[in-house]
C-alpha positions as CSV (number, residue, x, y, z in Angstrom):
1,X,0.6,-7.2,-18.9
2,X,0.6,-7.3,-15.1
3,X,4.2,-6.6,-14.3
4,X,3.8,-7.1,-10.6
5,X,2.4,-10.6,-11.2
6,X,5.3,-11.4,-13.5
7,X,7.8,-10.1,-10.9
8,X,6.2,-12.2,-8.2
9,X,6.3,-15.3,-10.3
10,X,9.9,-14.7,-11.0
11,X,10.6,-14.5,-7.2
12,X,8.6,-17.8,-6.6
13,X,10.7,-19.5,-9.3
14,X,13.9,-18.1,-7.8
15,X,12.8,-19.4,-4.4
16,X,11.9,-22.8,-5.9
17,X,8.3,-22.5,-4.9
18,X,5.7,-24.0,-7.2
19,X,2.7,-21.7,-6.1
20,X,1.5,-19.3,-3.5
21,X,-1.6,-18.3,-1.6
22,X,-1.9,-14.6,-0.8
23,X,-4.2,-13.7,2.1
24,X,-3.0,-10.2,3.2
25,X,-5.7,-7.8,1.9
26,X,-3.2,-5.2,0.7
27,X,-1.0,-7.7,-1.0
28,X,-4.1,-9.1,-2.7
29,X,-4.9,-5.7,-4.2
30,X,-1.2,-5.0,-5.0
31,X,-0.9,-8.1,-7.1
32,X,-4.4,-8.3,-8.8
33,X,-5.5,-4.7,-8.8
34,X,-8.7,-5.3,-6.8
35,X,-9.0,-5.0,-3.0
36,X,-11.4,-7.3,-1.2
37,X,-11.8,-8.6,2.3
38,X,-13.0,-12.2,2.0
39,X,-10.9,-14.8,0.2
40,X,-7.4,-15.1,-1.2
41,X,-5.3,-15.3,-4.3
42,X,-3.8,-18.5,-5.8
43,X,-0.8,-18.0,-8.1
44,X,1.5,-20.5,-9.9
45,X,3.7,-20.2,-12.9
46,X,0.8,-20.5,-15.4
47,X,-2.5,-19.5,-13.6
48,X,-3.8,-16.9,-11.2
49,X,-7.1,-17.0,-9.4
50,X,-9.1,-14.6,-7.2
51,X,-11.0,-16.9,-4.9
52,X,-13.8,-15.1,-3.2
53,X,-17.6,-15.1,-2.7
54,X,-20.6,-13.7,-4.5
55,X,-20.3,-10.3,-2.9
56,X,-17.2,-9.5,-4.9
57,X,-17.7,-11.6,-8.0
58,X,-19.1,-9.0,-10.4
59,X,-16.9,-6.1,-9.2
60,X,-13.7,-8.1,-9.3
61,X,-14.3,-9.1,-12.9
62,X,-14.5,-5.4,-13.8
63,X,-11.6,-4.1,-11.7
64,X,-9.0,-6.9,-11.4
65,X,-6.2,-7.6,-13.7
66,X,-7.4,-9.7,-16.7
67,X,-4.7,-12.2,-15.9
68,X,-6.7,-13.3,-12.9
69,X,-9.7,-15.6,-13.1
70,X,-12.4,-14.8,-10.6
71,X,-13.8,-18.0,-8.9
72,X,-16.6,-18.3,-6.4
73,X,-16.4,-22.0,-5.4
74,X,-18.9,-23.8,-3.2
75,X,-16.0,-25.1,-1.1
76,X,-12.8,-23.1,-1.3
77,X,-10.6,-25.8,0.2
78,X,-11.8,-28.4,-2.2
79,X,-11.2,-26.1,-5.1
80,X,-7.7,-25.3,-3.9
81,X,-6.9,-29.0,-3.5
82,X,-8.1,-29.6,-7.0
83,X,-5.9,-26.7,-8.3
84,X,-2.9,-28.0,-6.5
85,X,-3.4,-31.5,-7.8
86,X,-4.0,-30.4,-11.4
87,X,-0.8,-28.3,-11.4
88,X,1.4,-30.8,-9.6
89,X,2.1,-28.4,-6.8
90,X,4.6,-29.7,-4.2
91,X,5.6,-26.5,-2.5
92,X,3.2,-23.7,-1.6
93,X,4.2,-20.3,-0.5
94,X,2.3,-18.6,2.3
95,X,2.5,-15.2,4.1
96,X,4.0,-16.3,7.4
97,X,4.3,-12.6,8.6
98,X,0.5,-12.0,8.4
99,X,-1.4,-15.2,8.2
100,X,-3.0,-16.2,11.5
101,X,-2.2,-19.5,13.1
102,X,-5.8,-20.6,12.6
103,X,-5.6,-19.9,8.9
104,X,-2.3,-21.8,8.6
105,X,-3.6,-24.8,10.5
106,X,-6.7,-24.9,8.3
107,X,-4.7,-24.9,5.1
108,X,-2.2,-27.4,6.5
109,X,-5.0,-29.9,7.4
110,X,-6.5,-29.8,4.0
111,X,-3.5,-29.6,1.6
112,X,-0.9,-32.2,1.0
113,X,2.0,-29.8,0.2
114,X,5.1,-28.5,1.8
115,X,4.5,-24.9,3.0
116,X,7.2,-22.4,2.3
117,X,7.3,-19.1,4.2
118,X,7.3,-16.1,1.8
119,X,8.9,-13.9,4.4
120,X,9.7,-10.4,3.2
121,X,9.2,-11.2,-0.5
122,X,6.2,-9.0,-1.1
123,X,7.3,-6.4,1.5
124,X,10.5,-5.9,-0.4
125,X,8.6,-5.8,-3.7
126,X,6.3,-3.1,-2.4
127,X,9.2,-1.0,-1.1
128,X,10.1,0.1,-4.6
129,X,7.1,2.1,-6.0
130,X,6.1,2.3,-9.6
131,X,5.4,5.7,-11.3
132,X,1.7,5.0,-10.9
133,X,2.0,4.3,-7.2
134,X,4.1,7.4,-6.7
135,X,1.5,9.5,-8.4
136,X,-1.2,8.2,-6.1
137,X,1.0,8.9,-3.0
138,X,1.7,12.4,-4.3
139,X,-2.0,13.1,-4.7
140,X,-2.7,11.9,-1.2
141,X,0.0,14.3,0.1
142,X,-1.4,17.2,-1.9
143,X,-4.7,16.7,-0.1
144,X,-2.9,16.5,3.2
145,X,-1.1,19.7,2.5
146,X,-4.4,21.4,1.7
147,X,-5.8,20.1,5.0
148,X,-3.0,21.7,7.0
149,X,-3.7,25.1,5.4
150,X,-7.4,24.6,6.1
151,X,-7.0,23.8,9.8
152,X,-4.8,26.8,10.3
153,X,-7.4,29.1,8.8
154,X,-10.3,27.9,11.0
155,X,-8.6,27.1,14.3
156,X,-9.7,29.1,17.3
157,X,-8.7,29.1,21.0
158,X,-11.7,27.1,22.3
159,X,-11.3,24.3,19.7
160,X,-10.6,20.9,21.2
161,X,-7.9,18.5,20.1
162,X,-10.6,16.0,19.1
163,X,-12.2,18.7,16.9
164,X,-8.9,19.4,15.2
165,X,-8.5,15.8,14.3
166,X,-12.1,15.5,13.1
167,X,-11.8,18.6,11.0
168,X,-8.6,17.4,9.3
169,X,-10.2,14.0,8.6
170,X,-13.5,15.6,7.3
171,X,-11.6,18.1,5.1
172,X,-9.4,15.4,3.5
173,X,-12.3,13.1,2.7
174,X,-14.4,16.0,1.3
175,X,-11.5,16.8,-1.0
176,X,-11.0,13.4,-2.5
177,X,-9.4,11.2,0.1
178,X,-10.8,7.7,0.8
179,X,-10.2,8.2,4.6
180,X,-7.5,9.0,7.0
181,X,-4.2,7.0,6.9
182,X,-4.4,6.3,10.6
183,X,-5.9,7.7,13.8
184,X,-4.9,11.4,13.6
185,X,-2.7,12.8,16.3
186,X,-3.5,16.3,17.6
187,X,-1.9,16.9,21.0
188,X,-1.2,20.1,22.7
189,X,0.7,21.5,25.8
190,X,2.3,18.8,27.9
191,X,0.6,16.1,25.8
192,X,2.7,17.1,22.8
193,X,5.5,15.2,24.5
194,X,3.7,12.0,23.6
195,X,4.8,11.0,20.1
196,X,1.5,9.2,19.3
197,X,-0.7,10.8,22.0
198,X,-4.5,10.4,22.0
199,X,-6.6,13.4,21.1
200,X,-8.5,14.8,24.1
201,X,-11.9,16.5,24.1
202,X,-10.4,19.5,25.8
203,X,-9.6,23.0,24.5
204,X,-6.1,23.4,23.0
205,X,-3.5,23.9,25.7
206,X,-0.8,26.6,25.5
207,X,2.5,25.5,24.1
208,X,3.3,23.2,21.2
209,X,0.5,21.6,19.2
210,X,1.6,18.6,17.2
211,X,-0.5,17.3,14.3
212,X,0.4,14.0,12.7
213,X,-2.0,13.1,9.9
214,X,-2.4,11.8,6.4
215,X,-5.0,10.3,4.0
216,X,-5.7,7.5,1.6
217,X,-6.0,8.1,-2.2
218,X,-6.9,5.0,-4.2
219,X,-5.5,2.8,-1.4
220,X,-2.1,4.6,-1.2
221,X,-1.3,6.7,1.9
222,X,0.3,10.0,2.9
223,X,1.9,10.9,6.3
224,X,3.0,14.3,7.6
225,X,3.5,16.1,10.9
226,X,3.6,19.7,11.7
227,X,4.1,21.4,15.1
228,X,2.8,24.9,15.7
229,X,2.6,27.0,18.9
230,X,-0.6,27.8,20.7
231,X,0.2,31.3,22.1
232,X,3.7,32.7,22.1
233,X,6.8,30.6,21.8
234,X,9.5,31.0,24.5
235,X,13.1,31.2,23.5
236,X,13.6,27.6,24.6
237,X,10.7,26.5,22.5
238,X,12.2,28.3,19.5
239,X,15.6,26.6,20.1
240,X,14.0,23.2,20.4
241,X,11.9,23.8,17.2
242,X,14.9,25.0,15.2
243,X,16.9,22.0,16.4
244,X,14.3,19.6,15.1
245,X,14.0,21.5,11.8
246,X,17.8,21.6,11.2
247,X,18.1,17.9,12.0
248,X,15.5,17.2,9.4
249,X,17.1,19.4,6.8
250,X,20.5,17.7,7.3
251,X,18.9,14.3,6.9
252,X,17.1,15.3,3.8
253,X,20.3,16.5,2.2
254,X,22.0,13.0,2.5
255,X,19.1,10.9,1.2
256,X,19.7,9.4,-2.2
257,X,19.9,6.0,-3.8
258,X,22.7,4.0,-2.1
259,X,22.5,5.9,1.2
260,X,22.7,3.7,4.3
261,X,19.5,3.8,6.3
262,X,21.2,3.8,9.6
263,X,23.6,6.5,8.5
264,X,20.7,8.8,7.5
265,X,19.1,8.3,10.9
266,X,22.5,9.1,12.5
267,X,22.8,12.5,10.8
268,X,19.6,13.7,12.5
269,X,20.1,11.9,15.8
270,X,23.6,13.1,16.3
271,X,22.6,16.7,15.6
272,X,19.8,16.5,18.2
273,X,22.0,14.8,20.8
274,X,24.7,17.5,20.2
275,X,22.3,20.4,20.8
276,X,21.4,19.4,24.4
277,X,18.7,16.9,23.8
278,X,20.5,13.6,24.1
279,X,17.9,10.8,24.6
280,X,14.9,13.0,23.8
281,X,14.6,11.5,20.2
282,X,13.4,8.0,20.9
283,X,11.8,6.7,17.7
284,X,13.3,6.1,14.3
285,X,13.9,8.9,11.8
286,X,11.5,7.5,9.2
287,X,9.8,4.6,7.5
288,X,8.4,3.6,4.2
289,X,4.9,4.5,3.2
290,X,2.6,2.9,0.6
291,X,-0.4,0.7,1.0
292,X,0.5,0.6,4.7
293,X,1.6,3.7,6.6
294,X,4.6,1.8,8.0
295,X,6.4,-0.2,5.3
296,X,10.0,-1.0,4.3
297,X,12.6,0.5,4.4
298,X,13.2,2.0,7.9
299,X,15.5,4.8,8.7
300,X,16.5,3.6,12.1
301,X,19.6,3.0,14.3
302,X,18.5,-0.7,14.2
303,X,18.5,-1.0,10.4
304,X,21.8,-2.7,9.6
305,X,23.2,-3.2,6.1
306,X,20.2,-1.7,4.3
307,X,20.6,1.0,1.7
308,X,18.0,3.2,0.0
309,X,16.8,2.5,-3.6
310,X,15.3,4.9,-6.1
311,X,11.6,4.4,-5.8
312,X,11.5,4.0,-2.1
313,X,9.0,6.4,-0.5
314,X,10.0,7.3,3.0
315,X,9.2,9.8,5.8
316,X,11.8,12.0,7.5
317,X,10.4,12.9,11.0
318,X,12.8,13.8,13.8
319,X,11.4,14.9,17.1
320,X,12.3,16.0,20.6
321,X,10.1,15.0,23.5
322,X,10.4,16.4,27.0
323,X,7.9,14.5,29.3
324,X,6.0,16.8,31.6
325,X,6.8,19.8,29.4
326,X,6.2,19.5,25.6
327,X,7.4,18.0,22.4
328,X,7.9,18.7,18.7
329,X,8.1,16.7,15.5
330,X,8.4,17.8,11.9
331,X,7.7,15.2,9.2
332,X,8.0,15.2,5.4
333,X,7.4,12.4,3.0
334,X,8.9,11.8,-0.5
335,X,10.6,9.5,-2.9
336,X,14.2,8.5,-3.0
337,X,15.9,9.3,-6.4
338,X,19.3,8.5,-7.8
339,X,20.3,12.1,-7.1
340,X,18.5,12.9,-3.9
341,X,15.0,13.2,-2.5
342,X,11.8,14.3,-4.2
343,X,9.9,15.8,-1.3
344,X,6.1,15.5,-1.7
345,X,5.4,17.7,1.3
346,X,5.0,21.4,0.7
347,X,3.5,22.8,3.8
348,X,5.5,25.5,5.5
349,X,7.9,24.6,8.2
350,X,8.3,28.1,9.6
351,X,7.4,28.3,13.3
352,X,3.8,29.4,13.5
353,X,2.3,31.1,16.6
354,X,-1.5,30.9,16.9
355,X,-3.8,33.3,18.8
């Protein structure tokens, strides 16, 4: 039985919505078990359809949940109108947070129904991971940890930032990843003060080298950051690094089911501010990870009235950035439990000096 489909139907019923069309690629795969890029799902209380074209027909029938019928109609809109008529659909849910205006206008012209925004319905569903989803994210992080050990073993003084990023991506894919989670960050020297700086085709600069990377395993993602030093760390650099690390450790200690998202962020932020770096930590402490690298929930000063739930997978990534000088971030990822935090990230956090 497809428990995700059952849970989604229950939410539609609670929302008094007769049926829904799902157009977001990741939500399509989340609900039916098969990821494809041309078409959509139709779901009501009794039936579920994968509506696509001939390129995906045979594969979908092998990989998708058996509760979905795979249909390759000559005219998708005509088929959808027929479904809606046969099932007496009056209200149709749609993904207002991801559907384009052009898509919406096309459906609205063709279908005689009241459109109901699904809002955060699927986002909130995806925020609590199943054991199978957690196992995939853990495997992605295992590959990411291995990549960090690998890059430390081959790095040399004339290596460029671009080469660091390429080597990390190549190693992860060679060891089972389906690709990188996002454009890998590998920035050194003054550029380490840019939280999401672009890799440059220049040799590594002296100072901090921040590497933010992750990979995909069976569609689920990992995300970690480690900062090392190219050359020798000054006493100020050591103090900054230790401040970031202690801030992260303090936040990790308070994460558990029921913890307030804003309060968790505050633990790290107040420590950084109190150690001489007020205003130098500009981004949120962390975010959910799953099919997308940024998902719900968010550990942020702007997240109000939101508490963590067992099964949330989140990052914890405080940083300090001093423009024109350098920056440092340390990021772990793991699952919230009733008692605490199951940290999936096992790479060392000791200050490493290279060359």
